[in-house]
VMD Tcl script that builds the backbone (N, CA, C; Angstrom):
set m [mol new atoms 513]
animate dup $m
set s [atomselect $m all]
$s set {name element resname resid chain x y z} {
  {N N MET 1 A 6.810 -6.820 48.290}
  {CA C MET 1 A 7.890 -6.535 46.835}
  {C C MET 1 A 7.693 -5.967 46.543}
  {N N GLN 2 A 8.105 -4.413 46.250}
  {CA C GLN 2 A 7.983 -3.584 45.382}
  {C C GLN 2 A 8.671 -3.976 43.948}
  {N N THR 3 A 8.184 -2.996 42.996}
  {CA C THR 3 A 8.745 -3.230 41.686}
  {C C THR 3 A 9.652 -2.028 41.122}
  {N N THR 4 A 10.553 -2.527 40.529}
  {CA C THR 4 A 11.604 -1.555 40.472}
  {C C THR 4 A 11.332 -1.086 39.202}
  {N N HIS 5 A 11.846 -0.061 37.978}
  {CA C HIS 5 A 11.687 0.268 36.863}
  {C C HIS 5 A 11.931 -0.642 35.842}
  {N N ALA 6 A 13.065 -1.502 36.097}
  {CA C ALA 6 A 12.961 -2.511 35.087}
  {C C ALA 6 A 11.942 -3.892 35.228}
  {N N GLY 7 A 10.948 -3.698 35.856}
  {CA C GLY 7 A 9.927 -4.317 36.355}
  {C C GLY 7 A 10.370 -5.944 36.894}
  {N N SER 8 A 11.663 -5.551 37.790}
  {CA C SER 8 A 11.796 -6.506 38.076}
  {C C SER 8 A 11.202 -6.034 39.981}
  {N N SER 9 A 11.168 -7.615 40.346}
  {CA C SER 9 A 10.917 -7.573 41.625}
  {C C SER 9 A 12.072 -7.426 42.760}
  {N N ALA 10 A 11.510 -6.287 44.023}
  {CA C ALA 10 A 13.113 -5.830 44.825}
  {C C ALA 10 A 12.097 -5.850 45.730}
  {N N PRO 11 A 12.825 -6.220 47.085}
  {CA C PRO 11 A 12.580 -6.193 48.603}
  {C C PRO 11 A 11.881 -4.699 48.524}
  {N N THR 12 A 10.923 -4.366 49.700}
  {CA C THR 12 A 11.015 -3.574 50.210}
  {C C THR 12 A 11.899 -3.025 51.266}
  {N N LEU 13 A 12.128 -1.809 51.403}
  {CA C LEU 13 A 13.399 -1.579 52.721}
  {C C LEU 13 A 12.699 -2.267 54.191}
  {N N PRO 14 A 11.737 -2.620 54.726}
  {CA C PRO 14 A 11.863 -3.048 56.000}
  {C C PRO 14 A 11.913 -4.958 55.397}
  {N N VAL 15 A 11.771 -5.427 53.969}
  {CA C VAL 15 A 12.355 -6.699 53.996}
  {C C VAL 15 A 13.499 -6.597 54.397}
  {N N ARG 16 A 14.605 -5.866 53.497}
  {CA C ARG 16 A 15.980 -5.410 53.328}
  {C C ARG 16 A 16.347 -5.695 54.819}
  {N N LEU 17 A 15.788 -4.546 55.729}
  {CA C LEU 17 A 16.213 -4.549 57.202}
  {C C LEU 17 A 16.305 -5.845 57.526}
  {N N GLY 18 A 15.139 -6.716 57.292}
  {CA C GLY 18 A 15.118 -7.937 57.582}
  {C C GLY 18 A 16.157 -8.867 57.971}
  {N N MET 19 A 16.277 -9.119 56.046}
  {CA C MET 19 A 17.426 -9.255 55.620}
  {C C MET 19 A 18.668 -9.237 55.761}
  {N N GLY 20 A 19.263 -7.473 56.346}
  {CA C GLY 20 A 20.351 -7.483 56.824}
  {C C GLY 20 A 20.614 -7.838 58.467}
  {N N VAL 21 A 19.190 -8.051 59.043}
  {CA C VAL 21 A 19.433 -8.621 60.674}
  {C C VAL 21 A 19.936 -9.765 60.249}
  {N N ILE 22 A 19.690 -10.853 59.522}
  {CA C ILE 22 A 19.731 -12.043 59.343}
  {C C ILE 22 A 20.745 -12.294 58.589}
  {N N GLY 23 A 21.193 -11.678 57.605}
  {CA C GLY 23 A 22.358 -11.529 57.106}
  {C C GLY 23 A 23.560 -11.524 57.863}
  {N N GLY 24 A 23.719 -10.520 58.464}
  {CA C GLY 24 A 24.495 -9.925 59.543}
  {C C GLY 24 A 24.741 -10.892 60.779}
  {N N ILE 25 A 23.934 -11.702 60.916}
  {CA C ILE 25 A 24.023 -13.112 62.406}
  {C C ILE 25 A 24.628 -13.523 61.395}
  {N N VAL 26 A 23.917 -14.585 59.991}
  {CA C VAL 26 A 24.895 -15.372 59.147}
  {C C VAL 26 A 26.234 -15.118 58.696}
  {N N ALA 27 A 26.407 -14.206 58.079}
  {CA C ALA 27 A 27.940 -13.720 58.069}
  {C C ALA 27 A 28.892 -13.524 59.447}
  {N N GLY 28 A 28.150 -13.016 60.413}
  {CA C GLY 28 A 28.892 -13.054 61.408}
  {C C GLY 28 A 28.969 -14.308 61.965}
  {N N ALA 29 A 28.178 -15.035 61.677}
  {CA C ALA 29 A 28.542 -16.805 62.751}
  {C C ALA 29 A 29.802 -17.264 61.572}
  {N N GLY 30 A 29.247 -16.801 60.546}
  {CA C GLY 30 A 30.913 -17.753 59.322}
  {C C GLY 30 A 32.257 -17.124 60.020}
  {N N PHE 31 A 31.927 -15.586 59.622}
  {CA C PHE 31 A 33.166 -15.081 59.987}
  {C C PHE 31 A 34.256 -15.195 61.428}
  {N N ILE 32 A 32.757 -15.736 62.500}
  {CA C ILE 32 A 33.659 -15.749 64.218}
  {C C ILE 32 A 33.841 -17.294 64.405}
  {N N ALA 33 A 33.290 -18.285 63.339}
  {CA C ALA 33 A 34.007 -19.334 62.646}
  {C C ALA 33 A 34.934 -19.645 62.302}
  {N N LEU 34 A 35.407 -18.819 61.465}
  {CA C LEU 34 A 36.783 -19.129 60.618}
  {C C LEU 34 A 37.870 -18.022 61.984}
  {N N THR 35 A 37.399 -17.107 62.181}
  {CA C THR 35 A 38.040 -16.794 63.419}
  {C C THR 35 A 38.874 -17.622 64.279}
  {N N MET 36 A 37.645 -18.749 65.073}
  {CA C MET 36 A 37.831 -19.409 65.952}
  {C C MET 36 A 38.980 -20.378 65.567}
  {N N TRP 37 A 38.393 -21.015 64.268}
  {CA C TRP 37 A 39.403 -22.196 64.096}
  {C C TRP 37 A 41.049 -21.448 63.872}
  {N N PHE 38 A 40.750 -20.570 63.049}
  {CA C PHE 38 A 42.313 -20.118 63.392}
  {C C PHE 38 A 43.348 -19.849 64.435}
  {N N ALA 39 A 42.392 -18.958 65.286}
  {CA C ALA 39 A 42.957 -18.785 66.893}
  {C C ALA 39 A 43.500 -20.312 67.109}
  {N N HIS 40 A 42.236 -21.161 67.190}
  {CA C HIS 40 A 42.970 -22.631 67.587}
  {C C HIS 40 A 43.899 -23.271 66.830}
  {N N THR 41 A 44.283 -23.067 65.690}
  {CA C THR 41 A 45.157 -23.824 64.714}
  {C C THR 41 A 46.587 -22.951 65.153}
  {N N ASP 42 A 46.641 -21.544 65.787}
  {CA C ASP 42 A 47.618 -20.800 65.882}
  {C C ASP 42 A 47.838 -20.940 67.625}
  {N N GLY 43 A 47.241 -21.957 68.018}
  {CA C GLY 43 A 47.689 -22.347 69.622}
  {C C GLY 43 A 47.050 -21.695 70.342}
  {N N LYS 44 A 46.394 -20.983 70.081}
  {CA C LYS 44 A 45.530 -20.209 71.102}
  {C C LYS 44 A 44.047 -20.694 71.507}
  {N N ASP 45 A 43.631 -20.122 72.220}
  {CA C ASP 45 A 42.144 -21.167 72.836}
  {C C ASP 45 A 40.990 -20.469 71.736}
  {N N ALA 46 A 40.217 -21.631 71.543}
  {CA C ALA 46 A 38.958 -21.055 70.425}
  {C C ALA 46 A 38.595 -19.505 70.687}
  {N N VAL 47 A 38.355 -19.645 71.935}
  {CA C VAL 47 A 37.479 -18.524 72.449}
  {C C VAL 47 A 38.042 -17.192 72.696}
  {N N ALA 48 A 39.401 -17.466 72.087}
  {CA C ALA 48 A 40.237 -16.061 72.247}
  {C C ALA 48 A 39.585 -14.753 70.909}
  {N N PRO 49 A 39.341 -14.970 70.345}
  {CA C PRO 49 A 38.959 -13.623 69.550}
  {C C PRO 49 A 37.652 -13.077 70.295}
  {N N PHE 50 A 36.425 -13.817 71.329}
  {CA C PHE 50 A 35.774 -13.416 72.045}
  {C C PHE 50 A 36.206 -12.551 72.973}
  {N N LYS 51 A 37.404 -12.906 73.830}
  {CA C LYS 51 A 38.040 -11.920 74.971}
  {C C LYS 51 A 38.453 -10.996 74.232}
  {N N MET 52 A 39.186 -10.709 72.628}
  {CA C MET 52 A 39.589 -9.768 72.211}
  {C C MET 52 A 38.622 -8.869 72.013}
  {N N ILE 53 A 37.724 -9.572 71.629}
  {CA C ILE 53 A 36.122 -8.703 71.176}
  {C C ILE 53 A 35.651 -7.808 72.033}
  {N N SER 54 A 35.721 -8.448 74.016}
  {CA C SER 54 A 35.531 -7.819 74.986}
  {C C SER 54 A 35.953 -6.731 75.030}
  {N N THR 55 A 37.653 -6.627 74.523}
  {CA C THR 55 A 37.955 -5.384 74.859}
  {C C THR 55 A 37.232 -3.984 74.484}
  {N N ILE 56 A 36.329 -4.333 73.263}
  {CA C ILE 56 A 35.500 -2.636 72.902}
  {C C ILE 56 A 35.128 -2.094 73.813}
  {N N ILE 57 A 34.673 -2.761 74.958}
  {CA C ILE 57 A 33.583 -2.589 76.143}
  {C C ILE 57 A 34.585 -2.451 77.560}
  {N N GLU 58 A 35.718 -3.619 77.393}
  {CA C GLU 58 A 36.429 -3.500 78.919}
  {C C GLU 58 A 37.580 -2.706 78.809}
  {N N GLY 59 A 38.179 -2.763 77.492}
  {CA C GLY 59 A 39.490 -2.475 77.411}
  {C C GLY 59 A 40.720 -3.534 77.623}
  {N N PRO 60 A 41.761 -3.321 76.862}
  {CA C PRO 60 A 42.842 -4.536 76.910}
  {C C PRO 60 A 43.099 -4.968 78.572}
  {N N PRO 61 A 43.903 -5.975 78.508}
  {CA C PRO 61 A 44.507 -6.836 77.795}
  {C C PRO 61 A 43.545 -8.035 77.291}
  {N N PRO 62 A 43.059 -8.384 76.488}
  {CA C PRO 62 A 42.280 -9.451 75.617}
  {C C PRO 62 A 42.062 -10.703 76.476}
  {N N ASP 63 A 43.765 -11.210 77.252}
  {CA C ASP 63 A 43.371 -12.290 77.527}
  {C C ASP 63 A 42.878 -12.106 79.148}
  {N N GLU 64 A 42.003 -11.194 79.519}
  {CA C GLU 64 A 41.224 -11.105 80.719}
  {C C GLU 64 A 40.036 -10.847 80.285}
  {N N GLY 65 A 39.966 -10.685 79.065}
  {CA C GLY 65 A 38.061 -10.484 78.726}
  {C C GLY 65 A 37.137 -11.709 78.614}
  {N N MET 66 A 36.205 -11.168 78.978}
  {CA C MET 66 A 35.302 -12.185 79.071}
  {C C MET 66 A 34.341 -12.346 77.985}
  {N N VAL 67 A 34.251 -14.007 77.832}
  {CA C VAL 67 A 33.827 -14.063 76.188}
  {C C VAL 67 A 32.555 -14.181 76.333}
  {N N TRP 68 A 31.650 -13.989 77.070}
  {CA C TRP 68 A 29.863 -13.873 76.961}
  {C C TRP 68 A 30.321 -12.582 76.811}
  {N N LEU 69 A 30.538 -11.485 76.843}
  {CA C LEU 69 A 30.435 -9.959 76.342}
  {C C LEU 69 A 31.036 -9.654 75.208}
  {N N GLY 70 A 32.235 -10.491 74.605}
  {CA C GLY 70 A 32.815 -10.841 73.478}
  {C C GLY 70 A 31.573 -11.466 72.470}
  {N N VAL 71 A 30.790 -12.454 72.947}
  {CA C VAL 71 A 30.031 -12.859 71.952}
  {C C VAL 71 A 28.640 -11.733 71.890}
  {N N VAL 72 A 28.090 -11.001 73.154}
  {CA C VAL 72 A 27.030 -10.457 72.693}
  {C C VAL 72 A 27.500 -8.973 71.751}
  {N N VAL 73 A 29.027 -8.521 72.174}
  {CA C VAL 73 A 29.324 -7.576 70.967}
  {C C VAL 73 A 29.199 -7.967 69.912}
  {N N HIS 74 A 29.837 -9.249 69.792}
  {CA C HIS 74 A 30.097 -9.753 68.247}
  {C C HIS 74 A 28.510 -9.554 67.358}
  {N N VAL 75 A 27.604 -10.180 68.090}
  {CA C VAL 75 A 26.628 -10.555 67.609}
  {C C VAL 75 A 25.938 -8.851 67.646}
  {N N VAL 76 A 26.041 -8.162 68.246}
  {CA C VAL 76 A 25.361 -6.638 68.087}
  {C C VAL 76 A 25.977 -6.220 66.787}
  {N N LEU 77 A 27.530 -6.157 66.647}
  {CA C LEU 77 A 27.969 -5.735 65.400}
  {C C LEU 77 A 27.582 -6.108 64.393}
  {N N SER 78 A 27.438 -7.374 64.262}
  {CA C SER 78 A 27.199 -8.590 63.341}
  {C C SER 78 A 25.852 -7.826 62.705}
  {N N VAL 79 A 24.696 -7.900 63.691}
  {CA C VAL 79 A 23.660 -7.122 63.195}
  {C C VAL 79 A 23.670 -5.740 62.549}
  {N N ALA 80 A 24.347 -4.774 63.523}
  {CA C ALA 80 A 24.300 -3.566 62.849}
  {C C ALA 80 A 25.034 -3.323 61.862}
  {N N PHE 81 A 25.809 -4.067 61.585}
  {CA C PHE 81 A 26.772 -4.183 60.038}
  {C C PHE 81 A 25.660 -4.662 58.940}
  {N N GLY 82 A 24.873 -5.467 59.733}
  {CA C GLY 82 A 24.198 -6.495 58.456}
  {C C GLY 82 A 22.941 -4.837 57.917}
  {N N LEU 83 A 22.612 -4.490 59.560}
  {CA C LEU 83 A 21.387 -3.364 58.677}
  {C C LEU 83 A 22.192 -2.443 58.443}
  {N N LEU 84 A 23.430 -1.693 58.264}
  {CA C LEU 84 A 23.720 -0.425 57.429}
  {C C LEU 84 A 23.939 -1.027 56.519}
  {N N PHE 85 A 24.553 -2.269 55.780}
  {CA C PHE 85 A 24.651 -2.638 54.323}
  {C C PHE 85 A 23.429 -2.641 53.891}
  {N N ALA 86 A 22.123 -3.150 54.513}
  {CA C ALA 86 A 20.978 -3.275 53.558}
  {C C ALA 86 A 20.469 -2.151 53.307}
  {N N LEU 87 A 20.821 -0.768 54.318}
  {CA C LEU 87 A 20.375 0.629 54.209}
  {C C LEU 87 A 21.189 1.279 52.896}
  {N N LEU 88 A 22.486 0.898 53.226}
  {CA C LEU 88 A 23.674 1.959 51.947}
  {C C LEU 88 A 23.000 0.739 50.851}
  {N N THR 89 A 22.848 -0.378 50.695}
  {CA C THR 89 A 22.395 -0.953 49.624}
  {C C THR 89 A 21.149 -1.416 48.947}
  {N N HIS 90 A 20.031 -0.555 49.385}
  {CA C HIS 90 A 18.555 -0.427 49.052}
  {C C HIS 90 A 18.973 0.197 47.416}
  {N N PRO 91 A 19.147 1.066 47.479}
  {CA C PRO 91 A 18.917 1.287 45.966}
  {C C PRO 91 A 19.356 0.820 44.958}
  {N N TRP 92 A 20.270 -0.030 45.584}
  {CA C TRP 92 A 21.077 -1.050 44.097}
  {C C TRP 92 A 20.218 -2.201 43.569}
  {N N GLY 93 A 19.248 -2.759 45.002}
  {CA C GLY 93 A 18.704 -3.906 44.574}
  {C C GLY 93 A 19.545 -5.145 45.207}
  {N N THR 94 A 19.357 -6.184 44.448}
  {CA C THR 94 A 20.763 -7.038 44.772}
  {C C THR 94 A 21.498 -7.554 44.173}
  {N N GLY 95 A 21.775 -6.990 43.295}
  {CA C GLY 95 A 22.363 -7.510 41.554}
  {C C GLY 95 A 23.946 -7.495 42.036}
  {N N THR 96 A 24.426 -7.770 40.736}
  {CA C THR 96 A 25.866 -7.558 40.786}
  {C C THR 96 A 26.444 -6.462 41.612}
  {N N VAL 97 A 26.073 -5.183 41.505}
  {CA C VAL 97 A 26.519 -4.074 42.026}
  {C C VAL 97 A 26.477 -4.123 43.585}
  {N N ALA 98 A 25.454 -4.808 44.019}
  {CA C ALA 98 A 25.381 -4.909 45.760}
  {C C ALA 98 A 26.516 -6.267 46.022}
  {N N ALA 99 A 26.404 -7.002 45.272}
  {CA C ALA 99 A 27.542 -8.357 45.201}
  {C C ALA 99 A 29.218 -7.881 45.786}
  {N N LEU 100 A 29.248 -6.953 44.888}
  {CA C LEU 100 A 30.835 -5.886 44.680}
  {C C LEU 100 A 30.748 -5.706 45.979}
  {N N ALA 101 A 29.688 -4.659 46.372}
  {CA C ALA 101 A 29.750 -3.648 47.313}
  {C C ALA 101 A 29.951 -4.687 48.982}
  {N N GLY 102 A 29.475 -5.645 48.952}
  {CA C GLY 102 A 29.653 -6.588 50.263}
  {C C GLY 102 A 31.069 -6.371 49.818}
  {N N LEU 103 A 31.718 -6.972 49.058}
  {CA C LEU 103 A 33.476 -7.121 49.369}
  {C C LEU 103 A 34.351 -5.678 49.839}
  {N N VAL 104 A 33.924 -4.573 48.907}
  {CA C VAL 104 A 33.944 -3.389 49.780}
  {C C VAL 104 A 33.848 -2.981 51.065}
  {N N TYR 105 A 32.654 -3.336 51.447}
  {CA C TYR 105 A 32.313 -3.166 52.472}
  {C C TYR 105 A 32.630 -3.979 53.724}
  {N N GLY 106 A 32.959 -5.062 53.394}
  {CA C GLY 106 A 33.814 -5.756 54.339}
  {C C GLY 106 A 35.265 -5.454 54.387}
  {N N GLY 107 A 35.860 -4.637 53.405}
  {CA C GLY 107 A 37.206 -4.277 53.061}
  {C C GLY 107 A 37.423 -2.835 54.461}
  {N N VAL 108 A 35.940 -2.383 54.003}
  {CA C VAL 108 A 35.848 -0.858 55.004}
  {C C VAL 108 A 35.652 -1.010 56.281}
  {N N ILE 109 A 35.147 -2.029 56.536}
  {CA C ILE 109 A 34.771 -2.226 58.270}
  {C C ILE 109 A 36.401 -2.989 58.696}
  {N N TYR 110 A 37.344 -3.441 57.938}
  {CA C TYR 110 A 38.477 -4.016 58.267}
  {C C TYR 110 A 39.180 -2.719 58.393}
  {N N VAL 111 A 39.173 -2.055 57.469}
  {CA C VAL 111 A 39.946 -0.564 57.901}
  {C C VAL 111 A 39.884 0.210 58.719}
  {N N VAL 112 A 38.506 0.491 59.081}
  {CA C VAL 112 A 38.022 1.298 59.969}
  {C C VAL 112 A 38.468 0.700 61.219}
  {N N ASN 113 A 38.127 -0.631 61.528}
  {CA C ASN 113 A 38.215 -1.542 62.784}
  {C C ASN 113 A 39.647 -1.251 63.137}
  {N N PHE 114 A 40.289 -2.263 62.131}
  {CA C PHE 114 A 41.958 -2.686 62.617}
  {C C PHE 114 A 42.847 -1.275 61.993}
  {N N GLN 115 A 42.670 -0.870 61.209}
  {CA C GLN 115 A 43.755 0.084 61.149}
  {C C GLN 115 A 43.522 1.438 61.344}
  {N N ILE 116 A 42.199 2.295 61.564}
  {CA C ILE 116 A 41.857 3.127 62.108}
  {C C ILE 116 A 41.661 3.250 64.113}
  {N N LEU 117 A 40.617 2.675 64.102}
  {CA C LEU 117 A 40.258 2.895 65.378}
  {C C LEU 117 A 41.416 1.957 66.531}
  {N N SER 118 A 41.625 0.836 66.604}
  {CA C SER 118 A 43.031 0.174 66.775}
  {C C SER 118 A 44.244 1.148 67.087}
  {N N ARG 119 A 44.228 1.939 66.002}
  {CA C ARG 119 A 45.908 3.038 66.637}
  {C C ARG 119 A 45.252 4.204 67.582}
  {N N PHE 120 A 44.013 4.663 67.199}
  {CA C PHE 120 A 43.976 5.724 67.725}
  {C C PHE 120 A 42.739 5.766 69.170}
  {N N VAL 121 A 42.105 4.208 69.156}
  {CA C VAL 121 A 41.515 4.607 70.209}
  {C C VAL 121 A 41.283 3.254 71.208}
  {N N ASP 122 A 41.822 3.473 72.372}
  {CA C ASP 122 A 42.798 2.975 73.624}
  {C C ASP 122 A 41.824 1.275 73.605}
  {N N HIS 123 A 40.523 1.217 73.770}
  {CA C HIS 123 A 40.048 -0.014 73.500}
  {C C HIS 123 A 39.907 -0.845 72.504}
  {N N TRP 124 A 40.520 -0.664 71.212}
  {CA C TRP 124 A 40.401 -1.068 70.148}
  {C C TRP 124 A 42.175 -1.564 69.572}
  {N N SER 125 A 43.152 -1.360 70.775}
  {CA C SER 125 A 44.581 -1.598 70.509}
  {C C SER 125 A 44.441 -2.862 70.052}
  {N N ALA 126 A 43.850 -3.871 71.319}
  {CA C ALA 126 A 44.640 -5.263 70.699}
  {C C ALA 126 A 44.038 -5.638 69.555}
  {N N PHE 127 A 43.144 -5.354 68.847}
  {CA C PHE 127 A 42.972 -5.597 67.437}
  {C C PHE 127 A 44.297 -5.540 66.842}
  {N N LEU 128 A 44.901 -4.447 66.790}
  {CA C LEU 128 A 45.851 -4.227 65.854}
  {C C LEU 128 A 47.410 -4.997 66.636}
  {N N GLU 129 A 47.546 -4.744 67.715}
  {CA C GLU 129 A 48.567 -5.436 68.191}
  {C C GLU 129 A 48.295 -7.401 68.446}
  {N N GLY 130 A 47.062 -7.790 68.639}
  {CA C GLY 130 A 47.218 -9.375 68.652}
  {C C GLY 130 A 46.745 -10.064 67.758}
  {N N THR 131 A 46.605 -9.889 66.253}
  {CA C THR 131 A 45.406 -10.240 65.307}
  {C C THR 131 A 46.750 -10.636 64.299}
  {N N ASN 132 A 46.328 -11.267 63.544}
  {CA C ASN 132 A 46.963 -11.655 62.107}
  {C C ASN 132 A 46.450 -10.625 61.067}
  {N N GLN 133 A 47.284 -9.682 60.612}
  {CA C GLN 133 A 46.091 -8.732 59.624}
  {C C GLN 133 A 45.910 -8.985 58.502}
  {N N PRO 134 A 46.613 -10.167 57.794}
  {CA C PRO 134 A 46.105 -10.394 56.666}
  {C C PRO 134 A 44.783 -11.546 56.640}
  {N N PHE 135 A 45.103 -12.360 57.980}
  {CA C PHE 135 A 43.868 -12.993 58.145}
  {C C PHE 135 A 42.741 -12.391 58.223}
  {N N GLU 136 A 43.215 -11.220 58.906}
  {CA C GLU 136 A 41.953 -10.428 59.474}
  {C C GLU 136 A 41.250 -9.875 58.118}
  {N N ALA 137 A 41.967 -9.140 57.678}
  {CA C ALA 137 A 41.531 -8.570 56.133}
  {C C ALA 137 A 40.585 -9.367 55.398}
  {N N ALA 138 A 41.213 -10.697 55.247}
  {CA C ALA 138 A 40.229 -11.634 54.561}
  {C C ALA 138 A 38.939 -12.350 55.271}
  {N N THR 139 A 39.033 -12.260 56.409}
  {CA C THR 139 A 38.147 -12.687 57.024}
  {C C THR 139 A 36.863 -11.400 56.808}
  {N N HIS 140 A 37.482 -10.209 57.040}
  {CA C HIS 140 A 36.070 -9.153 56.930}
  {C C HIS 140 A 35.696 -9.070 55.258}
  {N N LEU 141 A 36.705 -9.256 54.480}
  {CA C LEU 141 A 36.611 -9.634 53.109}
  {C C LEU 141 A 35.578 -10.720 53.009}
  {N N LEU 142 A 35.540 -11.567 53.581}
  {CA C LEU 142 A 34.346 -12.491 53.703}
  {C C LEU 142 A 33.078 -12.694 54.193}
  {N N PHE 143 A 33.247 -11.721 55.284}
  {CA C PHE 143 A 31.776 -11.459 56.267}
  {C C PHE 143 A 31.019 -10.502 54.837}
  {N N GLY 144 A 31.537 -9.517 54.482}
  {CA C GLY 144 A 30.864 -8.538 53.045}
  {C C GLY 144 A 30.538 -9.202 52.275}
  {N N ALA 145 A 31.482 -10.594 51.797}
  {CA C ALA 145 A 30.646 -11.376 50.877}
  {C C ALA 145 A 29.615 -12.292 50.645}
  {N N LEU 146 A 29.942 -12.797 52.375}
  {CA C LEU 146 A 28.446 -13.529 53.015}
  {C C LEU 146 A 27.556 -12.604 53.058}
  {N N LEU 147 A 27.818 -11.758 53.191}
  {CA C LEU 147 A 26.506 -10.823 53.711}
  {C C LEU 147 A 25.602 -10.525 52.121}
  {N N ALA 148 A 26.598 -10.048 51.252}
  {CA C ALA 148 A 25.707 -9.718 50.226}
  {C C ALA 148 A 25.269 -10.809 49.298}
  {N N VAL 149 A 26.267 -12.250 49.275}
  {CA C VAL 149 A 25.560 -13.186 48.630}
  {C C VAL 149 A 24.188 -13.686 49.591}
  {N N PHE 150 A 23.966 -13.337 50.621}
  {CA C PHE 150 A 22.554 -13.688 51.606}
  {C C PHE 150 A 21.813 -13.015 50.608}
  {N N PHE 151 A 21.370 -11.814 50.380}
  {CA C PHE 151 A 20.554 -10.813 49.950}
  {C C PHE 151 A 20.174 -11.090 48.764}
  {N N PRO 152 A 20.382 -11.960 47.806}
  {CA C PRO 152 A 20.036 -11.761 46.163}
  {C C PRO 152 A 19.701 -13.587 46.734}
  {N N ALA 153 A 19.776 -14.367 47.473}
  {CA C ALA 153 A 19.623 -15.670 47.511}
  {C C ALA 153 A 18.108 -15.563 48.487}
  {N N VAL 154 A 18.266 -14.844 49.194}
  {CA C VAL 154 A 16.420 -14.299 49.780}
  {C C VAL 154 A 15.351 -14.324 49.188}
  {N N THR 155 A 16.149 -13.405 47.940}
  {CA C THR 155 A 15.545 -12.455 47.061}
  {C C THR 155 A 14.576 -13.375 46.286}
  {N N ARG 156 A 15.476 -14.285 45.858}
  {CA C ARG 156 A 15.466 -15.459 44.621}
  {C C ARG 156 A 14.350 -16.334 45.441}
  {N N ARG 157 A 14.364 -16.850 47.050}
  {CA C ARG 157 A 13.436 -17.394 47.410}
  {C C ARG 157 A 11.981 -17.126 47.504}
  {N N ALA 158 A 12.134 -15.523 47.385}
  {CA C ALA 158 A 10.690 -14.685 48.097}
  {C C ALA 158 A 10.183 -14.650 46.525}
  {N N ARG 159 A 10.861 -14.698 45.610}
  {CA C ARG 159 A 10.127 -14.439 44.393}
  {C C ARG 159 A 9.412 -15.992 43.594}
  {N N GLN 160 A 10.229 -16.743 43.805}
  {CA C GLN 160 A 9.903 -18.247 43.948}
  {C C GLN 160 A 8.822 -18.344 44.655}
  {N N LYS 161 A 8.347 -17.907 45.869}
  {CA C LYS 161 A 7.335 -18.173 46.829}
  {C C LYS 161 A 6.037 -17.267 46.211}
  {N N GLU 162 A 6.334 -16.065 45.723}
  {CA C GLU 162 A 5.487 -15.485 45.296}
  {C C GLU 162 A 4.770 -15.168 43.621}
  {N N ALA 163 A 5.332 -16.552 42.631}
  {CA C ALA 163 A 5.016 -16.954 41.744}
  {C C ALA 163 A 4.071 -17.328 41.478}
  {N N PRO 164 A 4.174 -18.399 42.091}
  {CA C PRO 164 A 2.719 -19.574 42.333}
  {C C PRO 164 A 1.604 -18.667 42.905}
  {N N ARG 165 A 1.733 -17.341 43.660}
  {CA C ARG 165 A 0.679 -16.877 43.987}
  {C C ARG 165 A -0.001 -15.965 42.953}
  {N N HIS 166 A 0.961 -15.262 42.209}
  {CA C HIS 166 A 0.398 -14.150 40.923}
  {C C HIS 166 A -0.051 -15.310 40.272}
  {N N ALA 167 A 0.345 -16.734 39.769}
  {CA C ALA 167 A -0.633 -17.672 38.628}
  {C C ALA 167 A -2.077 -17.551 39.070}
  {N N GLU 168 A -1.776 -17.996 40.723}
  {CA C GLU 168 A -3.161 -18.230 40.996}
  {C C GLU 168 A -4.381 -17.110 41.006}
  {N N SER 169 A -3.800 -15.673 41.366}
  {CA C SER 169 A -4.704 -14.917 41.171}
  {C C SER 169 A -4.825 -14.339 39.668}
  {N N ALA 170 A -3.803 -14.788 38.775}
  {CA C ALA 170 A -4.333 -14.648 37.290}
  {C C ALA 170 A -5.128 -15.343 36.997}
  {N N ALA 171 A -5.297 -16.862 37.372}
  {CA C ALA 171 A -6.377 -17.742 36.638}
  {C C ALA 171 A -7.569 -17.339 37.152}
}
mol reanalyze $m
mol bondsrecalc $m
mol representation Tube
mol addrep $m
């Protein structure tokens, strides 16, 4: 851990990158579980989101997408988004600003993927046509929120584990 100007302990960049990987996986799992539930309640196959995600590589239509490819692409994107969040928020530590940044970050991911790329890149077109846009916006905000919440939680645990070691070394 490195010490900030305020004297509080903040994770080093390598630790934050590790947190980004794990946080991306955790937030991505929450995101996809909710998306699969929604697809199922909407009368679609629960794996329909993975078929749609596979169109990023395969191209449309999503009903012919490969589930395993969608899983791989989803995990890779979740990790990449987690790493990028860790890099972007590193100067802010893990406080309220980073937590609010998570919501903004999730919103930006939604806008880029569903409102920009889906309109201008053929392989993303299924995201605009085949999804419930308000639900997608909400789940992307949730992804960002889960990602942001993960960082302070990990930092608190690290501080709690580190505190007894400092107490022992001071004695």
